[in-house]
C-alpha positions in Angstrom: 59.9 -0.5 -0.4 56.3 -0.6 0.8 56.7 2.6 2.8 58.9 4.4 0.4 57.9 7.7 -1.2 58.2 8.1 -5.0 60.8 10.9 -4.5 63.0 8.9 -2.1 64.4 6.3 -4.5 68.1 5.6 -4.0 70.6 5.4 -6.9 70.7 1.8 -8.2 67.0 1.1 -7.5 65.5 -1.1 -10.3 62.1 0.1 -11.6 60.9 -2.1 -14.3 64.4 -2.7 -15.6 65.3 1.0 -15.4 68.1 1.7 -13.0 67.6 5.0 -11.1 70.6 7.3 -11.1 69.5 10.7 -9.8 66.4 12.8 -9.0 65.7 15.4 -11.7 62.6 17.0 -10.2 59.4 16.3 -8.2 55.9 17.6 -7.6 52.9 16.9 -5.5 51.9 13.9 -7.5 55.1 12.5 -8.9 58.8 12.6 -9.4 61.2 12.4 -12.4 64.5 10.6 -12.3 67.4 10.1 -14.6 67.6 6.4 -15.2 69.6 4.0 -17.4 68.7 0.8 -19.2 71.0 -1.1 -21.6 73.5 1.7 -21.9 70.8 4.4 -22.7 69.6 7.2 -20.5 65.9 8.0 -19.9 63.7 10.3 -18.0 61.7 8.1 -15.7 58.5 9.6 -14.3 56.9 7.9 -11.2 53.4 8.6 -10.0 51.4 6.9 -7.2 49.4 4.0 -8.6 46.6 4.9 -6.1 44.8 8.2 -6.6 46.5 9.2 -9.9 43.2 8.6 -11.7 43.4 8.4 -15.5 46.0 11.2 -15.9 49.0 8.8 -16.3 47.2 6.7 -18.9 46.1 9.9 -20.7 49.7 11.1 -20.9 50.8 7.7 -22.3 47.9 7.8 -24.8 49.0 11.2 -26.1 52.7 10.5 -26.4 52.1 7.2 -28.1 50.3 9.0 -30.9 53.4 10.7 -32.3 57.2 10.6 -32.6 58.4 14.2 -33.3 61.8 15.9 -32.5 59.9 18.8 -30.9 57.8 16.7 -28.5 59.4 14.5 -25.8 59.4 10.9 -26.9 57.6 8.0 -25.3 59.7 4.9 -24.6 58.0 2.5 -22.1 55.5 2.4 -19.3 54.3 0.0 -16.6 53.4 -0.7 -13.0 56.0 -1.3 -10.2 56.4 -3.6 -8.4 54.7 -6.2 -10.6 53.2 -7.8 -7.5 51.0 -5.4 -5.6 52.0 -2.4 -7.7 52.5 0.9 -5.9 53.7 3.2 -8.7 53.0 3.9 -12.4 56.2 4.6 -14.3 56.6 6.3 -17.6 60.0 6.1 -19.4 60.6 9.0 -21.8 63.4 10.4 -23.9 65.9 12.2 -21.8 66.1 15.8 -23.2 69.5 17.0 -22.1 69.3 20.8 -21.7 67.7 23.6 -19.8 64.1 24.8 -19.4 63.1 27.6 -21.7 63.0 29.9 -18.7 66.6 29.3 -17.7 67.8 29.2 -21.3 66.4 32.6 -22.1 67.6 34.1 -18.9 71.2 32.8 -19.4 71.6 33.1 -23.2 69.8 36.5 -23.8 68.8 35.4 -27.3 68.3 37.6 -30.4 64.9 38.0 -32.2 66.2 35.6 -34.9 66.9 32.9 -32.3 63.5 33.4 -30.6 61.8 33.1 -34.0 63.7 29.8 -34.6 62.6 28.4 -31.2 59.0 29.5 -31.9 59.2 27.5 -35.2 60.3 24.4 -33.2 57.4 24.9 -30.8 54.9 25.4 -33.6 56.0 22.2 -35.3 55.8 20.3 -32.1 52.3 21.7 -31.4 51.2 21.0 -34.9 52.2 17.3 -34.4 50.1 17.2 -31.2 47.1 18.8 -32.9 47.5 16.5 -35.9 47.2 13.6 -33.5 43.9 15.1 -32.2 45.5 16.1 -28.9 45.9 19.3 -27.0 48.7 20.2 -24.6 46.7 22.6 -22.3 49.6 23.7 -20.2 52.2 25.3 -22.5 54.6 27.5 -20.4 58.3 28.1 -20.1 58.9 25.4 -17.5 57.2 22.8 -19.8 59.6 23.5 -22.6 63.2 22.2 -22.8 65.9 23.5 -25.1 68.3 20.7 -26.2 71.9 21.4 -25.3 73.3 19.7 -28.3 71.1 21.2 -31.1 69.3 24.2 -29.5 65.9 22.8 -30.5 62.9 23.5 -28.3 60.9 20.5 -27.1 57.5 20.4 -25.6 57.4 18.5 -22.3 54.7 17.3 -19.8 51.4 16.5 -21.6 50.1 15.1 -18.3 47.1 17.4 -18.3 46.6 17.2 -22.0 43.5 16.0 -23.8 42.7 14.0 -26.9 39.5 13.5 -28.9 37.2 11.1 -27.1 39.1 11.1 -23.8 36.9 11.0 -20.7 36.6 14.0 -18.4 38.8 13.6 -15.3 38.0 16.8 -13.5 34.8 18.4 -12.2 35.8 22.1 -12.4 34.5 24.5 -15.0 37.9 25.0 -16.5 40.3 22.2 -17.4 43.7 22.0 -15.6 46.2 24.7 -16.6 48.2 27.7 -15.5 46.1 30.9 -14.9 48.5 33.3 -16.6 48.3 31.3 -19.8 44.5 30.9 -20.1 42.8 32.3 -23.1 40.3 35.2 -23.1 37.5 32.9 -24.2 38.1 30.4 -21.3 38.0 33.2 -18.7 34.9 34.7 -20.4 33.2 31.2 -20.1 34.2 31.0 -16.5 32.8 34.5 -15.7 29.5 33.7 -17.5 29.0 30.2 -16.2 30.8 30.3 -12.9 27.7 29.4 -10.8 26.7 26.4 -12.9 28.0 23.1 -11.7 27.2 21.4 -15.0 29.2 23.9 -17.1 32.5 22.7 -18.5 34.8 24.7 -20.8 36.1 22.6 -23.8 39.6 23.8 -24.7 40.6 24.0 -28.4 43.7 24.4 -30.5 43.3 28.2 -30.1 43.9 27.9 -26.4 47.3 26.3 -27.0 48.1 29.0 -29.6 47.2 31.7 -27.1 49.5 30.1 -24.4 52.3 29.9 -27.0 51.7 33.7 -27.6 52.2 34.3 -23.8 55.5 32.4 -24.0 56.6 34.5 -27.0 55.6 37.7 -25.3 57.7 36.9 -22.3 60.7 35.9 -24.4 60.5 39.3 -26.2 59.7 41.6 -23.2 60.6 39.7 -20.0 57.0 40.3 -19.0 53.6 38.6 -19.3 51.0 40.4 -21.4 48.7 40.5 -18.3 49.0 39.9 -14.6 47.6 36.7 -13.1 43.8 36.8 -13.4 43.1 36.8 -9.7 40.7 39.7 -9.6 37.7 40.9 -11.6 39.7 43.8 -13.0 42.5 41.5 -14.2 40.0 39.0 -15.7 38.3 41.9 -17.6 41.7 43.0 -18.9 42.5 39.6 -20.4 39.1 39.3 -22.0 38.7 42.9 -23.4 41.9 45.0 -23.3 44.7 44.7 -25.9 48.1 44.0 -24.5 50.9 46.6 -24.9 52.8 45.6 -28.0 56.1 43.8 -27.5 57.9 46.5 -29.7 56.5 49.2 -27.4 57.7 47.5 -24.3 61.1 46.7 -25.9 62.3 48.6 -28.9 64.7 45.9 -29.8 61.8 43.6 -30.8 61.3 43.8 -34.6 57.8 45.2 -35.5 56.9 42.2 -37.6 57.6 39.8 -34.8 55.7 42.0 -32.4 52.7 42.0 -34.7 52.8 38.2 -35.0 52.9 37.9 -31.2 49.9 40.2 -30.9 48.0 38.0 -33.4 48.6 35.0 -31.2 47.1 37.0 -28.3 44.0 38.0 -30.2 40.8 38.1 -28.2 38.9 36.1 -30.8 40.2 32.5 -31.3 39.7 32.6 -35.1 42.0 35.6 -35.3 45.0 33.7 -34.0 45.5 32.1 -37.4 44.7 28.8 -39.0 46.8 26.7 -36.6 50.3 25.8 -35.5 51.4 24.9 -39.1 50.3 28.3 -40.3 52.2 29.9 -37.5 55.4 28.0 -38.6 54.8 29.2 -42.1 54.3 32.8 -40.9 57.5 32.7 -38.9 59.4 31.4 -41.9 58.1 34.2 -44.1 59.4 37.0 -41.9 62.0 39.1 -43.5 65.0 39.4 -41.2 67.8 42.0 -41.4 70.8 42.5 -39.2 68.8 44.0 -36.4 67.4 40.5 -35.7 70.8 39.3 -34.6 71.2 41.7 -31.7 70.4 40.4 -28.2 66.9 41.5 -27.1 68.3 43.0 -23.9 71.6 44.5 -22.7 73.9 41.5 -22.4 76.0 42.5 -19.4 74.9 43.3 -15.9 77.3 44.4 -13.2 77.3 41.6 -10.6 76.7 43.8 -7.5 73.4 45.1 -9.0 72.0 41.7 -9.6 70.4 39.6 -6.9 71.7 36.0 -6.5 69.2 34.0 -8.6 67.4 30.9 -7.8 68.4 28.0 -10.0 66.6 25.3 -11.9 63.0 24.3 -11.0 63.1 26.6 -8.0 63.6 29.6 -10.2 60.8 28.5 -12.5 58.4 27.9 -9.6 59.2 31.2 -7.9 58.7 33.1 -11.2 55.4 31.4 -11.8 54.2 32.1 -8.2 55.4 35.7 -7.7 55.7 37.1 -11.3 58.4 39.1 -12.8 61.4 40.4 -10.9 61.2 44.2 -10.1 63.5 46.5 -12.0 65.1 45.9 -15.4 65.4 42.5 -17.0 68.3 40.3 -15.8 69.5 38.4 -18.8 72.7 37.3 -20.4 76.3 37.2 -19.2 77.3 38.7 -15.8 80.3 41.0 -15.7 82.3 40.9 -12.5 83.9 44.3 -12.0 87.8 44.2 -12.2 89.6 44.6 -8.9 90.9 48.1 -8.3 94.7 48.2 -8.6 96.7 49.1 -5.5 98.8 52.3 -5.8 101.9 50.3 -4.8 102.8 46.7 -4.4 102.3 45.4 -0.9 103.8 42.3 0.7 101.6 39.2 1.0 99.7 38.8 4.2 100.6 35.9 6.5 98.4 32.9 6.2 96.1 32.6 9.3 95.7 29.1 10.5 92.2 28.2 11.4 91.0 31.5 9.9 87.7 32.5 8.5 86.2 30.3 5.7 83.9 32.0 3.2 80.8 30.2 2.0 78.2 31.0 -0.4 74.8 29.7 0.4 72.5 28.8 -2.5 68.8 28.2 -2.6 67.6 25.0 -4.3 
C-alpha cells in the first residue's frame, strides 16, 4: 500500500471502513470512488495527505456548515491508514445521475426545465452563501442532475472559501475556471497584475456571474465570451455586453433571456440581491406553452453527428477546446431507416472466421 497511487485502489479495498467498489473519476490531486459501508453507497474522495495543503480541510469545513438537497452532503472524513497516514479521505453523499453538461446534451431540455434547474442551483447557492461560504468554481462539470428526481446539485467546493478562512494561494486571483470569471475579477487582474501583494477577494456576485454563464450555455450552447486568453478577450468580458440568448436562439423566451443578461451584468450590484432573489425572480416568470418546447431541434441524423466523447472526458474536452463547430448537437439521435431492397434476396452464407466489426470509443 505504501507505493500505491490514490487512483489505483482495487475493488474491496478498505479505507476507513468504506469498501471501495469502482473509480468514478480522477484528477491531478485526487480521485473519487464509489464505496459502500453498512449497506449504503457513498462518493469517497481521496487526496494525498502530503502536499494537499489546507484545501481538503477547507472543503470539509464548508460542507459541514449545511445540509441541503441542492448541495452534495458531507458524511465522514479522516486519514488513511491510521498509522503513518498517506491519504485524506472525504465521504460524501453519492449523487446518482449525470453532470449538467451530459444531461443537457442528452435531454435537450425546454426553457421551463432549464428554469427549474436554475431554481435548484439558486437554492443550493443561497444555502452556501447563508453559511458565509463561496463556491468559486461553478460550472457544468461541477453540477450533477439527480437521476431519480431531476434535481440539480452543486458539487466540488474544494476551491471554495468561507469567512475567516486563511489564504491558500499566492496568485492575484483565487482558483477558478477562466471562462466563468467575473468582469470585476478580470478588471482587478488587469489593473494590479504587476503587484505581488495584490489579491482579489471573490464575493457572492462572482458566484452569480458564473451561474449566469452556465445558464447562457444551457440556453444557447455557447458561452457569452471566449476564454479570456488575450487582451481583446479580456476587454470584451469587462466592457462589452454579450449577445442576448434570445438573439442567439429564438426559442429562448425573452424574459428568461433578460434574466440571464442580468446575471452577466458588468457591475456586481446589478446582478440582483443574491441567490434567493434569483430563485424568487425565476419563480415569478410567466410561462406559456412556448416554454415547453425543446430549446433545440431534438433529432439529428446519425451520419452528420461526430461520435461524442462520454462522461468526464467530454466535459474536459469541452472546457479545454470550447464549443463544437457547427450547429448544436442535443437530444435524441435518429438512425436513418435501412433502404428497402427492390426484391427479396436469399440470405448470404455465414462466413466462418469472417470480419468482426468493432466500435472504438474514447474514454
